[in-house]
C-alpha positions as CSV (number, residue, x, y, z in Angstrom):
1,M,0.0,0.0,0.1
2,K,1.3,3.4,-0.9
3,H,1.6,5.9,1.9
4,F,0.8,9.5,2.0
5,I,3.2,12.4,2.7
6,L,1.3,15.6,3.2
7,I,2.7,18.3,0.9
8,L,2.5,20.6,3.8
9,F,5.5,18.9,5.2
10,S,7.1,18.1,2.3
11,V,7.3,19.2,0.9
12,A,9.1,21.8,3.8
13,G,10.4,19.0,3.2
14,L,6.6,20.2,3.6
15,V,7.2,20.0,3.0
16,I,10.2,19.1,4.1
17,S,12.9,17.0,5.7
18,L,15.7,14.5,6.2
19,T,18.0,12.3,8.0
20,G,20.0,12.7,11.2
21,C,19.2,12.8,14.8
22,K,15.4,13.2,15.3
23,K,14.6,14.9,18.6
24,E,11.0,14.6,19.6
25,Y,8.9,16.5,22.2
26,S,6.1,15.0,24.1
27,S,4.7,18.1,25.6
28,G,3.7,21.6,24.4
29,E,6.5,23.3,26.5
30,A,9.3,22.6,24.1
31,S,7.4,23.9,21.0
32,K,6.2,27.1,22.9
33,A,9.9,27.8,23.9
34,T,11.0,28.4,20.3
35,V,7.8,29.1,18.3
36,L,5.7,31.1,20.7
37,P,7.6,34.4,20.3
38,N,7.0,34.1,16.5
39,I,3.4,33.2,16.4
40,A,2.0,36.7,16.8
41,A,4.2,38.2,14.1
42,W,3.3,35.2,11.8
43,F,-0.4,35.7,12.2
44,A,0.1,39.5,11.6
45,D,1.9,38.6,8.3
46,Q,-1.1,36.4,7.3
47,Q,-3.5,39.3,7.6
48,K,-1.5,41.8,5.6
49,G,-3.4,42.9,2.4
50,R,-6.5,40.7,3.2
51,S,-10.0,41.9,3.3
52,P,-11.7,42.7,6.6
53,E,-13.7,39.4,6.3
54,L,-10.5,37.3,5.9
55,K,-8.7,39.2,8.7
56,T,-11.6,38.3,11.0
57,K,-11.3,34.6,10.0
58,I,-7.6,34.6,10.7
59,E,-7.9,36.4,14.0
60,A,-10.5,33.8,14.9
61,V,-8.0,31.1,14.5
62,R,-5.2,32.9,16.4
63,S,-7.5,33.5,19.4
64,S,-8.5,29.8,19.4
65,L,-5.0,28.4,19.9
66,D,-4.7,25.9,22.7
67,L,-1.0,26.3,23.4
68,D,-0.9,24.4,26.6
69,N,-1.7,21.2,24.8
70,S,0.6,21.8,21.7
71,W,3.3,19.4,20.7
72,T,6.2,19.1,18.2
73,E,7.1,16.4,15.8
74,Q,10.5,16.4,14.1
75,A,10.8,15.8,10.4
76,G,14.4,16.1,9.4
77,S,15.3,19.7,9.7
78,I,11.8,21.0,10.1
79,A,9.9,20.8,13.3
80,M,6.1,20.4,12.8
81,V,4.3,22.3,15.7
82,I,0.7,21.0,16.3
83,I,-1.6,23.2,18.2
84,P,-5.2,22.1,19.0
85,L,-7.8,24.7,18.2
86,K,-10.7,25.3,20.8
87,E,-14.1,24.0,20.1
88,S,-15.4,27.5,20.1
89,L,-13.8,28.2,16.8
90,K,-16.5,27.8,14.0
91,L,-15.2,27.0,10.5
92,V,-17.1,26.9,7.2
93,N,-15.5,23.7,6.1
94,N,-17.0,20.5,7.6
95,Q,-19.4,22.7,9.6
96,K,-22.1,19.9,9.5
97,N,-19.6,17.2,10.5
98,K,-18.1,16.5,14.0
99,V,-14.3,17.4,13.6
100,S,-11.3,18.2,15.7
101,N,-9.4,21.2,14.6
102,Y,-5.7,21.8,14.7
103,L,-3.1,24.4,13.5
104,L,-0.1,22.8,11.9
105,L,3.1,25.0,11.7
106,N,6.2,24.0,9.8
107,T,9.1,25.7,11.7
108,N,12.9,25.8,11.8
109,P,13.7,23.9,15.0
110,Q,16.7,26.2,15.9
111,T,15.2,29.6,15.3
112,G,11.6,28.9,15.7
113,K,10.8,30.7,12.4
114,I,7.5,29.6,11.0
115,A,7.7,28.6,7.3
116,S,4.1,27.8,6.7
117,G,0.8,27.0,8.4
118,F,-2.4,25.1,7.8
119,I,-5.6,24.1,9.5
120,V,-6.0,20.4,9.8
121,Q,-9.5,18.9,10.5
122,S,-9.7,15.2,11.7
123,R,-12.9,13.2,11.6
124,D,-14.0,9.7,11.9
125,W,-15.3,7.8,8.9
126,D,-18.6,8.1,10.8
127,K,-19.2,11.9,10.3
128,T,-20.9,12.2,13.6
129,K,-17.7,11.5,15.5
130,S,-14.5,13.5,15.7
131,T,-11.1,11.9,15.9
132,A,-8.3,13.4,18.0
133,I,-5.0,13.4,16.1
134,K,-2.5,11.2,17.9
135,K,1.1,12.4,18.6
136,G,3.4,11.1,15.9
137,T,0.8,11.0,13.2
138,F,2.3,13.8,11.0
139,K,5.8,12.3,11.4
140,N,4.6,8.9,10.4
141,I,2.8,10.3,7.4
142,Q,5.9,12.2,6.3
143,N,8.1,9.1,6.8
144,G,5.7,6.9,4.9
145,N,4.7,4.9,8.0
146,R,1.4,3.7,9.2
147,I,-0.6,5.9,11.5
148,E,-2.3,4.6,14.6
149,N,-5.9,5.5,13.9
150,D,-8.3,5.5,10.9
151,C,-9.5,9.0,10.1
152,I,-10.1,11.6,7.4
153,L,-7.8,14.6,7.4
154,T,-9.0,17.9,5.7
155,I,-6.4,20.5,5.0
156,L,-7.3,24.0,5.0
157,T,-5.6,27.4,4.5
158,I,-5.3,29.7,7.6
159,N,-8.4,31.5,6.3
160,D,-10.6,28.4,6.1
161,Q,-10.1,27.5,2.3
162,F,-10.3,23.9,1.3
163,L,-7.0,22.6,-0.1
164,Y,-7.3,18.8,-0.1
165,E,-8.4,15.9,1.9
166,S,-7.0,12.4,2.6
167,S,-8.5,9.4,4.2
168,Y,-6.8,6.4,6.1
169,K,-7.9,2.9,6.7
170,N,-6.0,0.3,8.7
171,G,-3.3,3.0,9.2
172,S,-2.6,3.4,5.5
173,L,-3.7,5.9,2.8
174,N,-7.0,5.0,1.4
175,S,-7.7,8.1,-0.9
176,A,-6.8,11.7,-1.5
177,A,-9.0,14.5,-2.9
178,V,-8.6,18.0,-4.4
179,I,-10.9,20.5,-5.9
180,H,-9.8,20.8,-9.6
181,K,-11.0,23.0,-12.5
182,G,-11.0,21.7,-16.0
183,K,-13.0,20.3,-18.9
184,K,-15.9,18.1,-18.1
185,K,-15.3,14.4,-18.6
186,D,-18.9,13.6,-19.3
187,S,-21.6,15.4,-21.1
188,L,-23.9,17.1,-18.5
189,N,-27.0,19.0,-19.0
190,I,-25.9,22.5,-18.1
191,A,-27.3,25.6,-19.6
192,L,-24.9,27.4,-22.0
193,P,-23.6,30.8,-20.7
194,T,-24.7,33.9,-22.4
195,A,-22.5,35.5,-25.0
196,G,-19.5,37.3,-23.4
197,T,-19.7,35.3,-20.1
198,E,-16.7,33.2,-19.0
199,C,-17.5,30.0,-17.2
200,T,-15.4,27.5,-15.2
201,D,-16.3,23.8,-14.5
202,W,-15.2,22.5,-11.1
203,Y,-14.6,18.9,-10.0
204,F,-14.0,17.0,-6.7
205,V,-11.1,14.7,-7.8
206,T,-10.7,11.6,-5.6
207,T,-7.7,9.2,-6.1
208,T,-8.2,5.9,-4.4
209,Y,-5.0,3.8,-3.7
210,Y,-5.2,0.0,-3.7
211,S,-2.9,-2.6,-1.9
212,D,-1.5,-3.8,-5.2
213,G,0.0,-0.4,-6.0
214,T,-2.6,0.7,-8.5
215,S,-4.9,3.7,-8.1
216,E,-8.1,5.1,-9.6
217,E,-9.3,8.6,-10.1
218,D,-13.0,9.7,-9.8
219,W,-13.8,13.1,-11.2
220,Q,-17.2,14.3,-9.4
221,F,-18.5,17.4,-11.2
222,I,-19.7,19.8,-8.5
223,G,-20.8,22.8,-10.5
224,Q,-20.0,25.6,-13.0
225,T,-19.5,29.2,-12.1
226,C,-19.9,32.0,-14.6
227,T,-18.4,35.4,-13.9
228,E,-19.5,36.0,-10.3
229,D,-22.2,33.3,-10.1
230,C,-21.3,31.4,-7.0
231,S,-24.4,29.4,-6.5
232,I,-22.9,25.9,-6.8
233,G,-22.4,24.1,-3.5
234,D,-19.2,22.3,-2.5
235,P,-19.0,18.4,-2.5
236,M,-20.2,18.3,1.1
237,G,-23.1,20.6,0.3
238,Q,-22.1,23.1,3.0
239,T,-20.7,26.1,1.1
240,T,-20.6,27.6,-2.3
241,V,-17.8,27.0,-4.7
242,C,-16.8,30.7,-4.4
243,D,-16.3,30.4,-0.8
244,H,-13.3,28.1,-1.7
245,L,-11.9,30.2,-4.6
246,P,-8.9,32.4,-4.4
247,E,-8.9,36.0,-5.1
248,G,-9.0,36.6,-8.9
249,E,-11.0,33.5,-9.5
250,G,-14.4,34.8,-8.3
251,G,-13.8,34.2,-4.6
252,A,-12.7,36.3,-1.7
253,G,-9.6,34.7,-0.2
254,G,-6.5,32.5,-0.6
255,G,-4.3,34.1,-3.3
256,G,-3.2,31.7,-6.0
257,T,0.1,33.3,-6.5
258,N,1.1,33.0,-2.9
259,A,-0.2,29.4,-2.8
260,Y,2.0,28.5,-5.7
261,A,4.9,30.2,-4.1
262,D,4.4,28.1,-1.0
263,L,4.0,24.9,-3.0
264,F,7.1,25.5,-5.1
265,S,9.1,26.4,-2.1
266,Q,8.1,23.2,-0.4
267,F,8.8,21.3,-3.6
268,S,12.2,22.8,-3.8
269,S,13.0,21.9,-0.3
270,Y,12.0,18.2,-0.9
271,A,14.2,18.1,-4.0
272,Q,17.3,19.7,-2.3
273,Q,20.2,17.3,-2.1
274,T,23.6,16.7,-0.5
275,I,26.4,14.5,-1.7
276,T,28.8,13.4,1.0
277,P,31.8,11.1,0.0
278,A,31.2,7.7,1.5
279,S,34.1,6.2,3.3
280,V,33.7,2.4,4.0
281,L,35.9,0.0,6.0
282,A,35.6,-3.6,5.4
283,P,34.3,-5.6,8.4
284,A,37.0,-6.4,10.8
285,T,38.3,-10.0,10.3
286,Q,41.1,-12.4,11.2
287,V,41.0,-14.3,8.1
288,Y,44.1,-14.2,6.0
289,G,46.0,-16.6,3.6
290,S,44.1,-18.5,0.7
291,D,40.5,-17.8,1.8
292,P,39.0,-14.8,0.1
293,I,37.0,-12.3,2.0
294,T,33.8,-11.2,0.2
295,G,30.8,-9.1,0.6
296,V,28.6,-6.2,-0.6
297,F,28.5,-2.8,1.0
298,T,25.6,-0.3,0.4
299,W,26.4,3.4,0.4
300,A,24.6,6.7,-0.4
301,V,25.3,8.3,-3.7
302,V,22.9,11.3,-3.0
303,K,21.1,12.2,0.2
304,S,18.1,14.5,0.4
305,A,18.9,17.6,2.4
306,L,15.3,18.3,3.6
307,G,13.3,15.3,2.2
308,S,13.1,11.7,3.1
309,W,14.7,10.0,0.0
310,N,18.1,8.8,-0.8
311,V,19.9,7.2,-4.0
312,M,21.8,4.2,-2.7
313,A,24.3,2.0,-4.5
314,D,25.5,-1.6,-3.9
315,T,29.3,-2.4,-4.5
316,K,30.7,-6.0,-4.4
317,Y,34.3,-6.7,-3.2
318,S,36.6,-9.7,-2.9
319,Y,40.1,-9.6,-1.6
320,Y,42.9,-11.7,-0.1
321,R,44.5,-10.7,3.2
322,E,48.1,-11.9,3.5
323,R,50.0,-11.6,6.7
324,Y,53.7,-10.9,6.9
325,Y,56.3,-10.6,9.7
326,N,58.6,-7.7,9.9
327,I,61.8,-8.7,11.7
328,L,62.9,-5.2,12.1
329,T,59.9,-4.1,14.0
330,S,59.0,-7.5,15.4
331,S,55.4,-7.1,14.3
332,Y,52.9,-8.4,11.7
333,F,51.7,-6.4,8.8
334,Y,49.1,-7.2,6.0
335,K,48.9,-6.8,2.2
336,F,45.6,-6.9,0.3
337,D,44.8,-8.2,-3.1
338,L,41.5,-6.5,-4.1
339,F,40.9,-8.8,-7.1
340,E,37.1,-8.0,-7.4
341,Y,35.6,-4.6,-7.0
342,Q,32.3,-3.7,-8.8
343,T,29.4,-1.5,-8.3
344,L,26.3,-3.6,-9.0
345,G,23.9,-0.8,-9.5
346,S,22.3,2.2,-7.9
347,Y,18.5,2.9,-7.1
348,Y,16.2,5.5,-5.5
349,V,14.7,4.9,-2.1
350,G,11.9,7.0,-0.9
351,S,8.3,8.0,-1.7
352,N,6.0,11.0,-1.7
353,M,2.2,11.1,-2.4
354,F,2.6,14.4,-4.4
355,I,6.0,14.1,-6.0
356,E,7.2,11.5,-8.4
357,S,11.1,11.0,-8.3
358,T,13.1,9.1,-11.0
359,W,16.8,8.3,-10.7
360,T,18.7,7.4,-13.9
361,Q,22.2,6.0,-13.6
362,T,24.3,7.3,-16.5
363,S,27.8,5.8,-15.7
364,V,29.8,4.0,-13.0
365,T,33.6,4.0,-12.5
366,D,35.2,1.5,-10.2
367,Q,39.1,1.6,-9.6
368,V,41.5,-0.2,-7.4
369,F,44.6,1.7,-6.2
370,N,47.9,0.4,-4.6
371,N,46.7,-3.2,-5.0
372,K,48.7,-5.9,-3.2
373,T,50.2,-3.5,-0.8
374,E,49.4,-2.4,2.7
375,N,47.5,0.7,1.4
376,T,45.2,-1.0,-1.0
377,Y,41.8,0.7,-1.6
378,G,38.9,0.9,-4.1
379,K,37.1,4.0,-5.4
380,S,33.7,4.2,-7.0
381,L,32.0,7.1,-8.7
382,V,28.3,6.8,-9.8
383,N,26.9,9.5,-12.1
384,G,23.3,10.1,-12.9
385,T,20.4,12.4,-12.9
386,I,17.4,12.6,-10.5
387,R,14.1,14.1,-11.5
388,H,11.5,15.3,-9.1
389,K,8.1,16.1,-10.6
390,Y,4.8,17.2,-9.0
391,K,2.4,14.5,-10.2
392,L,-1.1,15.5,-9.0
393,P,-3.3,18.2,-10.3
394,L,-2.4,21.5,-8.7
395,P,-4.8,22.4,-5.9
396,F,-7.7,24.5,-7.1
397,N,-6.4,27.7,-5.5
398,I,-3.3,27.7,-7.8
399,P,-3.9,29.2,-11.4
400,T,-3.9,26.4,-14.1
401,S,-1.6,28.6,-16.2
402,V,1.4,27.9,-13.9
403,P,3.7,25.0,-14.8
404,L,3.8,21.9,-12.6
405,P,7.1,21.9,-10.6
406,D,9.6,19.7,-12.5
407,V,13.3,19.6,-11.7
408,T,16.1,17.4,-13.1
409,T,19.5,17.5,-11.5
410,A,22.8,15.8,-12.6
411,C,24.8,14.5,-9.7
412,S,27.9,12.4,-9.0
413,G,28.4,10.4,-5.8
414,P,31.8,9.1,-4.7
415,A,32.8,6.2,-2.3
416,T,36.1,4.8,-1.1
417,F,36.5,1.3,0.2
418,T,39.3,0.2,2.4
419,P,40.0,-3.5,3.1
420,R,41.3,-4.5,6.5
């Protein structure tokens, strides 16, 4: 079963993040210590240039923060701060369902600087029940692991705009859905617009994922808006389409340009990479003489700087270890015959719901230096390209005229192997 990585992490790598020591906090105290001083300024930034109505919505979220029960989950170099929102907060989305609301902030764990923030709504498959988000849920989603409870997660902007929704069954991703505008897939009995009126068709696109690795898309036509006609309701029948639209698309909030900038920033964070030369020592052994020492070592060609992926390589080795006695120093020394040294191949390790990554190996060089001496060693160099491409339809609040993020990078990863 494929797993889901929320773009909000990721992608800061939201999306989002990488390897290394992962310090986790079990209470809200650690998160408040670094993030609390920045929250007020961040909310003020979110209100800049917004209409009075949107400012009111954003202020309602700020005043509903339950900081005493907040917690932090580490995802590589990004700390995700999760703050429950008080039940007194009334949101447009899922207003007819029983939900638990949270504010998810992606932050720098050292400085506490907030990179992005989203409202997350959690509800049970039975819409009459809310489901509390368990600690570790977002980290597990980011790392492609199972989560502890079945739920439906709805992701909103800070001003209550629907972005996308994902559902989980048996701890794994069951489906993901976004609102998307495009050409109708089926002929529908909809009145033609009057001359000079521009209309847009809207769909609720749900992708269902199956255990065999396949998926299926369902495009549910939810309405057509013409000019400023916003009478079509959303998929849950709770609001109108224009309640969800960004400014410039017939709606009152969001800002498609800013949404794309956030998405591309998160995408770039996920794609960012590091190449650190691998230095490998053969396993310690007492074998010497006519018995060869063989094995395969695995090493990282490329590591993600902020994401959760790596390009790995497997290199096979075989060598003889011969022992000699130095009468001048009254000690033993060894010479090594590295008679076989070959990189078998390289491959991509990692997954992301929103980003498709493809590694293409272009060449491999394996060399043995100072063979049959005390200082024998092997060197490998793997060359290739890695392509990261945003693979889902862009969320509705991003203009369709913008290109899908798609980056291809050439890279070379070295390794040194020393027998002993």
